[in-house]
N, C-alpha and C positions, 0 to 999 in steps of 0.2 A: 697282463704278463704273457708273452708269447712262450711257446714251449722252449724256443731257442734261448730266452732269457734265463731259463732254469740252468743253463750251462755256462753261466757267468760266476766266476769264482774269484776269490781274493788271494792275497799272498802277504805274509808277515813283512816283506821287505818295504810295502808301501806304507808301512807304520815304522819303519826305521829299524826293523828286527833282522840281524844280518850275520852271517857264519863269520865274518871277518873280524879278527880280534881289533879291539880299539875302534870300531866303526862309529860308534856313537851311543847315546843313551838309548837303552833297550826298555820298551814298554812292557808291561805285564801282560800275560796271555789273555787274561780275563777282559781286560779293555779292549785288546785287538779283536778277539772273536766276537764280543758284543757289538762293536762298531761295524764289523762285517755283516753280521745279521741285521743290524739297524738299517742298512743301506740297501738291503735286499738280495745279498749275495747268497748263493745256494751251497757253497763249498768253500774250502781253503786248501791251499797247499800246506804242506806240514811244517815248513820253517826250519831252522838250523836246530842241531842237536841240542836239547834242553829247553826249547821252547815248549813242546808238548810232552807229556809224560812218555817214557821210553816204552813202558810195558803197555803191549797193545790194547788191553782191556780198559786200562786206565785212560789211555788216549780216546778210545772210542767213547767212553763215558763223558769227557770233557767236551768232546765234539758235540755229543748228543745234548748236553746242557744247553748248548747254544744253537741247536738245530741246524748244524752245519754237518756235511759230509766230507770225506777226505778224498782230494783229488789223487795225491801222491806227494813226492817230495823232491825238491832241487838237490841233487846229490853230487858234489865235486868228486871226482876220483882221477888219481893218477893212471893214465892208461896207456902211456907211451914208453915207459922205462923197461928195457930188457931185463929179465929176472925178476921183476915185480908182477905178482899175479893179483888184480884187483878183485877177481871173482869172489873169493871167500868173505870179503867184507861186504860185497854186494849182496850175496847170499843172505846174510845176516839181516840186513836191511829188509829185504824182500820176505823174510820170516814175518816181520811185523804187518805187512800189507794186508794179509787176509783178515785179521782181526779188525783192522781199521777199515776194510772194505775199499782200499785205495787200488788204483788200477794203472797209475801211469808213474813210471821212473824217469824223472827228467835228469839225464847225466850231462855234466860239463866236463870237459877234458882238463883238468886241472894242471895247471903248470908246474907244480910241485914247489911253487914260491908263496909267500904270504902275500894275501890280497890280490888286487887286480891291475896293479900299475906297472908291472914288468912281466915279461913271458920270453920263453925261449923259442927259438925256430927248429923245427923237427928236421933231423937228417933222414934219410931213406930207412935206416933201421927202425928209428923211431916211429915212422909212419906204418911200417909194416906191423910193428907190435900194436899200435893203436887201432887200425883196422881190424886186426884179428880180434882184439879185445872186445870191440864194439859189437861184433858178430856174436862172440861168445855171450855176451851180457845180454843181448837182445834174445838169444834162444833160451838162456836161463830163465829170463822174465817172461817169456811166453809160455814155459812150462807152467808157470805159476799163475797164468791168467793175467799178467801185467804186460803193458805195453811200455817197452823202453824206447825213449825218444833222446837224440842227442841235441844239446842246446848249444849253438854257437854263442860265443860269451867273450866280451872284450876283457883282454888279460888272461885268457887261457890259450891253449895251442891251436885252437879252431876260433878264429877270430875274423880274417879277411876273406874277400870273395874267393880266391883262388883256393883257400883250405875248405871252404864250405863246398866247393865244387869237387874237390878230392874226396870229400865224405860221400857226396852223392854217386860218386863214379866207382868208388872202391869198396864200399860197404852196403849192406842191405837196412841198416838201421832207419827208422823213421827220424824226422826233424820236430824239434820244437821250434816253431816260428815265433822267435822274440824280436818283435818288430823294433825295439830300440837298440838293442846290441847289435843286429844285423845292419841297421842304419849307421850306427857310430863306427862299426868295422868296416864300412864301405859297399856293403851290399844293398840294393833297392829291395826292401821286403815286398812291396807290392809286384814288382816284377817276378821276384822267386816265386810267390804265390801262384803267378800266372804260369810261370814254366813248370812247375813240379807240385801241383795240388796234391798228385797222390801220395807224395812223401811226406806231407805234413799231417801230424797226427795229434799234435798239442799246439796250443798257441798261448804266447804271452804278449799281451796287448799293452804297449808303451807308446807314449808320444814324446817327441824329442825337440828341443831347441836347437836348430841347425847350427847356428853360428858357435854355440859352445861344443857341440859334437864335432865341428871341424878342427877345433883346437886340440881336442883330445885325439882325433884321428891323425894328426900330423905332429904329436908329441909336445905341443905347446903347453898343454895342461894335462895333469894326470887324470886317471879315471875318478878317483876319489874327489879330487878337487873339483871336476866336472859335475859330479852329482851333489856336491856341496854349494855350487853356484847355480843350481837350479837346472841342469841340463833336462831332467826329465819333468814333463808337463802333463797335466790332465788331458785325458783323450779329447781330440779336437781342437787343441789350443796351440800344437806344435808343428812341426814340418813332415811327419811320417802321414803318408795317405791312409788313414785308418779305414775310411770308408770303402775305398777300392779293395783293400785286404779282406774286409769282412764280407763284401758283395761277392768276391770271386770265391772265397772258401764255401759260402753258403750255396752259391749257384753250382759247385761241383760236388755238392754232398757231404760236405765236412759236418762230421757229427761229434767232434771232440769239444774240449773245454776251452773257454777264453777267460784266461786267467788275467785279471788286471794287476799290473806291476807299475809302480812309480817309484823306483829307488829313491830313498829318503835317508838323510842323516839328521838326527836330533841331538841336540845338546843338553836337553832337560826335559822333564814331564811338561807337556804343552799346557798353557794355561787357558787357552781358548779351545776351540774344537780340535785344533791340530790336524794332522793328515787325513783324518776321515772326511774334510770338506772336499779335498781333491778326489779322494775316492768316489765320494758321492756323484761329483761331476762327472768322472769317467764312467761310472756304472750307468748313470742316465744317457750318456752319449751312446754307449755301445747298445744299450736296450733300444735306443731309437734306431740304431743302424740294423740291428736285427730285425725289428719290425717291418721297416722298409724292404730289407732282403726277403722277408717271409712273403 
């Protein structure tokens, strides 16, 4: 295994564990973490509230039992509403990062609505508040040795190419390159990687079935239904140019995590291998790409 392969992490969403109420059947943490380690992943993102113990020492103990380290967490936050200050809640989350030895805060600009099937369009006041809050949170995180990154995400207020560009132009925050959400939102993630490699500090690797993504993009299908219909695919089997993305990041000195994410909805406890079969395929694929890039 190459040194770069030690930067390949997992995320509970690949096992159907999600913060959205009613998303689907939620697997127990022990199974998810054990299967992460079984396929050779080095670390995990923290998952939604309640997936891991809230008390930092207890969280660290659970991760240690499975020989995994903590990357950090996906953190939806309402960042665009005048009069609403997200910083105190983010500060409380960061309080737990030191004990868990986590160093990446993955922010998404929550719409304030349930789920990811509808979202508002920001006015100028909303943009000003959002950009200011992003820089405030990035500075707060940096003071604690944590890198804050913004995750463009379908169904949030930062989804489409012009919105991603406005973040790049109007804020100093780094990006989480989520190859699936960018693709579905209309941004070519490989081209973005070529254009702004210095702004990418964290990567969520996803592959996508383009025909389903097109239906979500133009409103013929909701995001949730797209996931249910198999929009996300194991790496190397969809329409995202994952190879070009990994090659370009590595060539430009990227040292961050590659978190494998294949958003999944379960209806019951799997009777066969379940989601880990696809995670194994993705893990093997990205390790092959990293070996070639090295």
